[in-house]
C-alpha positions in Angstrom: 42.1 307.1 190.9 42.9 303.6 192.3 46.5 304.5 192.9 45.6 307.5 195.0 43.0 305.3 196.8 45.6 302.7 197.5 47.9 305.3 199.1 45.0 306.5 201.3 44.4 303.0 202.5 48.1 302.3 203.1 48.4 305.6 205.1 45.2 304.8 207.2 43.6 307.9 205.8 40.6 306.1 204.3 37.3 306.3 206.2 35.9 302.8 206.7 32.1 302.4 206.9 30.5 299.3 208.3 26.8 298.6 207.7 25.3 296.3 210.3 26.5 296.8 213.9 26.1 293.3 215.2 28.1 290.2 215.9 30.1 290.6 212.7 30.2 294.4 212.3 31.4 295.4 215.7 34.5 293.0 215.8 35.3 294.2 212.3 35.2 297.8 213.4 37.5 296.9 216.2 40.0 295.3 213.8 40.1 298.5 211.7 40.3 300.7 214.8 43.3 298.7 216.1 44.9 299.2 212.7 44.5 303.0 213.0 41.6 303.6 210.7 38.7 306.0 211.3 35.4 304.2 211.1 31.7 305.0 210.6 29.2 302.5 211.8 25.7 302.5 210.3 22.6 300.6 211.5 18.9 301.1 211.1 18.4 300.3 214.8 18.5 303.7 216.5 18.9 302.1 219.9 22.1 300.4 218.9 23.4 303.7 217.5 22.6 305.6 220.7 24.3 302.9 222.9 27.5 302.8 220.8 27.7 306.6 220.7 27.3 306.6 224.5 30.3 304.2 224.7 28.2 301.1 225.5 28.3 297.7 223.9 25.5 295.2 223.6 27.5 292.1 222.7 29.8 290.2 225.0 32.9 289.8 222.9 33.2 293.6 222.2 33.3 295.2 225.6 32.0 298.6 226.6 35.5 299.6 227.5 36.6 298.9 224.0 33.7 300.9 222.5 34.5 303.7 224.9 38.0 303.7 223.6 36.7 304.1 220.1 34.6 307.1 221.1 37.4 308.7 223.1 39.8 308.5 220.2 37.2 310.3 218.0 37.9 307.6 215.4 34.4 306.1 215.6 30.9 307.3 215.2 27.6 305.4 214.8 24.7 306.7 212.7 21.3 305.7 211.5 21.3 308.4 208.8 21.6 306.7 205.4 22.7 310.0 203.8 26.0 309.7 205.6 26.9 306.6 203.5 28.4 309.1 201.0 31.1 309.9 203.5 33.1 306.6 203.8 35.7 305.7 201.2 35.0 302.0 201.9 31.6 300.5 202.8 31.5 297.0 204.2 28.1 295.3 204.3 27.6 293.0 207.4 23.8 292.5 207.3 21.8 289.3 208.1 21.0 286.8 205.4 18.4 284.5 207.1 16.1 281.9 205.5 12.4 282.4 204.9 9.7 280.0 206.1 10.3 277.8 203.0 14.0 277.7 203.8 14.9 279.8 200.8 17.5 282.6 201.1 16.1 285.9 202.3 18.2 288.6 200.6 15.9 291.5 201.6 18.6 293.0 203.9 21.2 292.9 201.2 18.8 294.4 198.7 17.6 297.1 201.1 21.2 297.9 202.0 22.3 298.0 198.4 19.5 300.5 197.6 20.5 302.7 200.5 24.1 302.7 199.3 23.0 303.4 195.7 21.2 306.6 196.8 24.5 308.0 198.1 27.0 306.2 196.0 29.8 308.4 194.7 32.8 307.8 192.4 35.8 306.2 194.0 34.1 304.2 196.7 34.9 300.6 197.5 31.9 298.4 198.4 32.5 295.0 200.0 29.8 292.5 200.9 30.6 290.3 203.8 27.2 288.8 204.5 27.1 285.0 204.0 25.2 284.1 200.9 25.1 281.9 197.9 27.6 282.2 195.0 26.7 284.9 192.4 24.8 287.1 194.9 27.3 290.0 194.7 27.4 290.0 190.9 23.7 289.2 190.2 21.9 290.9 193.1 24.1 293.7 194.6 25.9 294.9 191.4 22.8 295.7 189.4 21.4 297.8 192.3 24.5 299.8 192.5 24.8 300.3 188.7 21.3 301.7 188.5 22.9 304.9 189.5 24.7 305.1 186.2 28.1 304.5 187.8 29.9 301.4 186.6 31.8 298.9 188.7 35.5 298.7 188.0 35.4 302.2 186.4 33.5 304.5 188.8 33.4 302.4 191.9 35.0 299.2 193.2 33.2 296.0 194.3 34.4 292.9 196.2 33.2 290.0 198.3 34.9 288.9 201.5 33.1 286.3 203.6 32.9 287.1 207.3 34.7 284.8 209.6 34.0 285.0 213.3 34.4 282.6 216.2 32.6 284.3 219.1 33.8 283.2 222.5 37.2 282.2 221.3 39.8 284.9 222.1 42.4 283.1 220.0 40.5 284.0 216.8 39.4 287.6 216.9 38.5 289.3 213.6 42.0 290.6 213.2 43.5 287.1 213.7 41.5 285.2 211.1 42.7 285.1 207.5 40.4 286.9 205.0 39.4 285.5 201.7 38.8 288.3 199.2 37.3 288.1 195.7 37.0 291.2 193.5 34.8 292.3 190.6 37.9 293.1 188.6 41.7 293.3 189.2 41.6 296.9 190.7 38.7 296.0 193.0 40.6 292.9 194.2 43.8 294.9 194.8 42.1 297.6 196.8 40.1 295.2 198.9 43.2 293.1 199.6 45.2 296.2 200.5 42.4 297.3 202.9 42.1 294.0 204.8 45.8 293.5 204.7 46.1 296.5 207.0 43.8 295.0 209.6 43.9 291.2 209.6 46.7 288.7 209.9 46.5 287.4 206.3 44.7 288.0 203.1 43.9 285.2 200.7 43.0 286.5 197.2 40.3 284.4 195.4 40.1 284.2 191.6 36.6 285.7 191.6 33.8 286.9 193.8 31.9 283.7 193.2 34.9 281.6 194.5 35.0 283.7 197.7 31.2 283.3 198.2 31.4 279.5 197.6 34.4 279.2 200.0 32.2 280.4 202.8 29.4 278.0 202.0 31.9 275.1 201.7 33.4 275.9 205.2 30.1 275.8 206.9 28.6 272.9 204.9 31.6 270.9 205.8 31.0 271.5 209.5 27.2 270.8 209.2 27.8 267.5 207.4 30.4 266.3 209.9 28.3 267.3 212.9 25.4 265.4 211.4 27.6 262.4 211.1 28.5 262.3 214.8 24.9 263.2 215.8 23.7 260.2 213.9 26.4 258.0 215.3 25.5 259.3 218.8 21.9 258.0 218.4 23.2 254.6 217.2 25.8 254.3 219.9 23.4 255.3 222.6 21.2 252.4 221.6 24.2 250.1 221.7 25.4 251.4 225.1 28.6 252.9 223.6 29.7 256.4 224.8 30.1 258.5 221.6 32.4 261.0 223.5 34.8 258.2 224.4 34.7 257.0 220.8 35.7 260.5 219.5 38.5 260.8 222.1 39.9 257.5 220.9 39.5 258.3 217.2 41.1 261.8 217.4 44.4 260.2 218.5 45.0 259.4 214.8 47.4 262.1 213.6 46.1 262.2 210.0 42.9 261.7 208.1 40.5 262.5 211.0 39.2 265.7 212.6 37.1 265.6 215.7 33.5 267.0 215.6 31.1 266.7 218.5 27.4 265.9 218.9 24.9 268.3 220.6 21.3 269.1 221.0 21.1 270.7 217.5 22.8 273.4 215.5 22.9 277.1 216.3 24.5 280.3 215.3 24.1 282.4 212.1 26.0 280.1 209.8 26.0 276.3 210.2 22.2 275.9 210.4 21.5 278.2 207.5 24.4 278.2 205.0 23.9 274.7 203.6 20.4 275.5 202.6 21.7 278.3 200.4 23.5 275.6 198.5 20.5 273.3 198.3 18.4 276.2 197.0 21.0 277.1 194.4 21.3 273.5 193.3 17.5 273.3 192.7 17.8 276.4 190.5 20.4 274.5 188.4 18.3 271.4 188.2 20.3 269.4 190.7 19.7 267.9 194.1 22.1 268.0 197.0 20.9 264.9 198.8 23.9 264.5 201.0 23.6 268.1 202.4 19.8 267.8 202.8 20.2 264.6 204.7 22.7 266.3 207.1 20.2 269.1 207.6 17.5 266.5 208.5 19.7 264.7 211.0 20.8 267.9 212.7 17.3 269.4 212.8 15.8 266.4 214.6 18.3 266.4 217.4 16.1 268.5 219.8 13.4 265.9 219.4 15.9 263.2 220.3 17.0 265.1 223.4 13.4 265.4 224.6 12.9 261.7 223.9 16.0 260.9 226.0 14.7 263.3 228.7 11.3 261.5 228.7 13.0 258.1 229.1 15.2 259.4 231.9 12.2 260.8 233.8 10.2 257.6 233.1 12.9 255.5 234.6 12.5 257.6 237.8 8.7 257.1 237.7 8.0 260.7 236.5 6.2 262.0 233.4 7.4 265.1 231.5 4.1 266.8 232.2 4.3 268.6 235.5 8.0 267.9 236.1 10.2 270.8 237.0 12.8 271.2 234.3 15.6 273.7 234.3 17.4 274.3 231.0 21.0 275.4 231.2 22.2 277.6 228.4 20.2 279.7 225.8 23.2 280.8 223.8 24.0 278.7 220.7 27.5 277.9 222.0 29.6 278.1 225.1 30.7 281.5 226.6 28.8 283.7 224.2 25.6 285.8 224.5 24.5 285.1 221.0 21.1 283.2 220.9 20.6 283.1 217.1 19.3 279.8 215.9 20.0 278.2 219.3 18.5 274.8 219.6 17.6 275.7 223.2 14.6 277.6 221.9 13.3 274.5 220.2 13.9 272.5 223.3 11.9 275.0 225.3 9.0 274.8 222.9 9.0 271.0 222.9 9.1 271.0 226.7 6.3 273.5 227.1 4.2 271.6 224.6 4.6 268.5 226.8 3.5 270.4 229.9 6.8 270.7 231.7 7.2 273.3 234.5 10.1 275.1 232.7 12.8 277.5 233.9 16.2 278.4 232.5 19.6 279.7 233.5 22.2 281.4 231.3 24.8 283.8 232.8 25.1 285.4 229.3 21.4 285.7 228.5 19.7 287.3 231.5 16.3 287.6 229.9 14.8 285.5 227.1 15.0 287.5 223.9 12.2 287.7 221.3 12.9 285.3 218.5 11.3 285.5 215.0 10.6 281.8 214.7 9.8 280.9 218.3 6.8 281.8 220.5 7.9 281.6 224.1 6.7 283.3 227.3 8.7 286.1 228.9 11.3 284.5 231.1 14.4 285.5 233.1 17.4 283.5 234.1 16.9 281.8 237.4 19.8 281.7 240.0 21.3 278.3 240.5 21.1 277.9 244.3 21.3 274.6 246.1 17.6 274.9 247.0 16.5 275.7 243.5 18.4 272.8 242.0 17.1 270.4 244.6 13.5 271.2 243.6 14.1 270.5 239.9 13.1 267.0 238.7 15.8 267.3 236.0 18.4 269.8 234.9 19.0 269.8 231.1 22.5 271.0 230.0 22.0 272.5 226.5 25.0 274.9 226.4 28.3 274.1 228.3 29.3 277.5 229.5 32.6 277.7 231.4 30.9 279.7 234.1 28.9 276.7 235.3 30.2 274.7 238.3 29.2 271.2 237.1 30.3 269.5 240.4 28.0 271.9 242.2 25.1 271.4 239.7 25.3 267.6 239.9 25.7 267.5 243.6 22.6 269.5 244.3 20.4 268.2 241.5 18.1 265.1 241.4 18.8 264.3 237.8 21.0 265.8 235.1 20.7 265.3 231.3 23.9 266.3 229.6 23.9 267.0 225.9 27.5 268.4 225.8 29.5 266.0 227.9 30.1 268.9 230.3 29.9 266.6 233.3 32.6 264.2 232.2 35.0 265.3 234.9 32.5 265.6 237.7 33.9 263.7 240.7 30.7 262.5 242.4 27.1 261.9 241.5 27.6 260.0 238.2 24.5 258.0 238.9 22.4 261.1 238.6 23.7 262.0 235.1 22.7 260.7 231.7 23.9 261.9 228.3 21.7 262.8 225.4 
């Protein structure tokens, strides 16, 4: 059975199903489409399904033109009908894995998806989990759900884990251009999954087990979280000493070995770095260990929004103004530059802190025209305000939270009274430096 399956993959005859049509699922569909595969997208959100079938995208880095091309080729269809999960030869799971209120992993989306697949599971299918999670999830959580059908992994169906890797806003690293780590339940599952991804991505890296592949993803993002925490902590120290952290990093990164530059900011955002390390701390507690280093990094990063607001208060105070009643415009709601993804963005925490202190708050983000509803934040309905000279002049302070390339920082500084810059976005501004302070 596996040899025939291998041929169907090599000949691009296999139907690839992707569950979860978001920031991971859609770029993955595009990678398989470009490789010549037919794809079936599944999502429980009927609105997403209808938009995609109408040739419309809802995320910035997969354009509507591209989705229209999928549809015109008749090689893509979206559905919210779980019964159709019996159709694909391959099912790739790209669903969210958030944290609950106590910062424990919430695997409800994986469990629910696994149950939906199990109801339609047929012999010969390959199931691949891509959702970021803690090591042993695929074997201990997903596998038992699938085997309740009476079908056995490695015999009746195939199972693998391949962590998603996305860098939204960076055209150099599309899904097809990022190497894929793959771990299989058994040798046949690994071979099939490697053959599949090998048709669509630049390089496949086989892992010795599913657990190694799961742990690799956690390591990647914990590495980033810890190093960002280091520069965030140094930023607070150097600010007090009157040393510019950005100049320090520029000097340090001239070393051609033993150093990689990480940069401070107003807090962590996105679906990986603020969340993944806590999977590891939770798993460590289950094994009777503590991960003090990782937990400390989480504490440092999570307090950065408070530090930014403290710096804003000091900046306004030096101008004889309180935060309460001051007009503050926050620039950037997306978690990183040049994307429309607001997940875990520190800008939402900054907004809550400013509103709590009585600021007269507005925002601008060319990629987030209206403020989305967020599960962990209670904010009023707001829309992006146009940055006209008149509007900027009326603001007591402009707070740069996300350094989008679309912003004209010379224009912003020239027409603003005060600018608090958390991203060093104004480093090359030619005039008005006396109006700018970093945070």
